[in-house]
C-alpha positions as semicolon CSV with decimal commas, in nm:
position;residue;x (nm);y (nm);z (nm)
1;M;-18,878;-8,494;-16,126
2;R;-18,622;-8,491;-15,849
3;E;-18,767;-8,434;-15,488
4;G;-18,537;-8,157;-15,368
5;Y;-18,271;-8,158;-15,120
6;G;-18,116;-8,459;-15,036
7;S;-18,250;-8,680;-15,314
8;G;-17,892;-8,689;-15,527
9;D;-17,595;-8,834;-15,442
10;H;-17,464;-8,630;-15,228
11;G;-17,662;-8,739;-14,938
12;T;-17,951;-8,531;-14,750
13;L;-17,931;-8,176;-14,645
14;A;-17,849;-8,270;-14,297
15;D;-17,576;-8,503;-14,381
16;R;-17,411;-8,238;-14,593
17;V;-17,408;-8,027;-14,305
18;A;-17,276;-8,264;-14,068
19;G;-17,017;-8,338;-14,300
20;R;-17,106;-8,683;-14,423
21;A;-17,133;-8,795;-14,784
22;G;-17,453;-8,987;-14,883
23;G;-17,495;-9,331;-14,768
24;E;-17,237;-9,294;-14,503
25;D;-17,305;-9,450;-14,139
26;P;-17,486;-9,118;-13,956
27;S;-17,311;-9,193;-13,625
28;V;-16,961;-9,131;-13,831
29;V;-16,909;-8,746;-13,847
30;A;-16,623;-8,634;-14,104
31;T;-16,356;-8,456;-13,937
32;P;-16,267;-8,117;-14,127
33;V;-15,880;-8,083;-14,235
34;T;-15,718;-7,792;-14,067
35;P;-15,562;-7,489;-14,303
36;A;-15,306;-7,429;-14,018
37;R;-14,973;-7,532;-14,157
38;H;-14,620;-7,565;-13,996
39;C;-14,394;-7,299;-14,119
40;R;-14,046;-7,093;-14,049
41;V;-14,019;-6,710;-14,021
42;A;-13,680;-6,573;-13,946
43;G;-13,566;-6,943;-13,908
44;E;-13,809;-6,980;-13,589
45;P;-14,090;-7,226;-13,618
46;S;-14,423;-7,083;-13,650
47;L;-14,784;-7,195;-13,750
48;L;-14,942;-7,032;-14,059
49;V;-15,306;-7,021;-13,994
50;E;-15,466;-6,801;-14,273
51;W;-15,363;-6,622;-14,631
52;C;-15,522;-6,303;-14,740
53;R;-15,486;-6,104;-15,057
54;T;-15,372;-5,726;-15,035
55;E;-15,298;-5,434;-15,233
56;R;-14,897;-5,540;-15,187
57;G;-14,982;-5,895;-15,258
58;W;-15,040;-6,206;-15,069
59;E;-14,983;-6,206;-14,642
60;G;-15,046;-6,500;-14,397
61;R;-15,130;-6,472;-14,045
62;V;-14,835;-6,641;-13,833
63;V;-14,857;-6,744;-13,497
64;S;-14,558;-6,774;-13,309
65;V;-14,398;-6,841;-12,958
66;V;-14,116;-6,579;-12,877
67;W;-13,903;-6,474;-12,597
68;I;-13,977;-6,120;-12,460
69;D;-13,736;-5,995;-12,194
70;A;-13,903;-5,900;-11,872
71;V;-14,241;-6,089;-11,970
72;G;-14,079;-6,449;-12,111
73;W;-14,234;-6,675;-12,363
74;A;-14,544;-6,518;-12,536
75;T;-14,771;-6,614;-12,836
76;V;-14,761;-6,333;-13,095
77;A;-15,007;-6,364;-13,387
78;R;-14,911;-6,133;-13,696
79;W;-14,948;-6,057;-14,074
80;L;-14,660;-6,124;-14,274
81;P;-14,578;-6,080;-14,655
82;A;-14,577;-6,416;-14,821
83;A;-14,192;-6,401;-14,917
84;D;-14,121;-6,366;-14,503
85;I;-14,290;-6,706;-14,462
86;E;-14,089;-7,043;-14,508
87;P;-14,269;-7,354;-14,551
88;V;-14,178;-7,651;-14,378
89;P;-14,205;-8,015;-14,576
């Protein structure tokens, strides 16, 4: 009979929570891959940080740095339709 958590090929529960697979050096912690992706919105460079499915279709949360008169450069986060977001290879 198996012995509960951590007895399989995936390591202990502590290893899995720490992002390590079974048998790896416990001092090495895996770095998660960020979901953020470079993109363009209206030709300007931006960062896509999240997707959401809505009644209207897919939308992405995009962070951009824009020039606002009388303020200067500002960071703007907004939800945009997928059609407005251009991927950058």
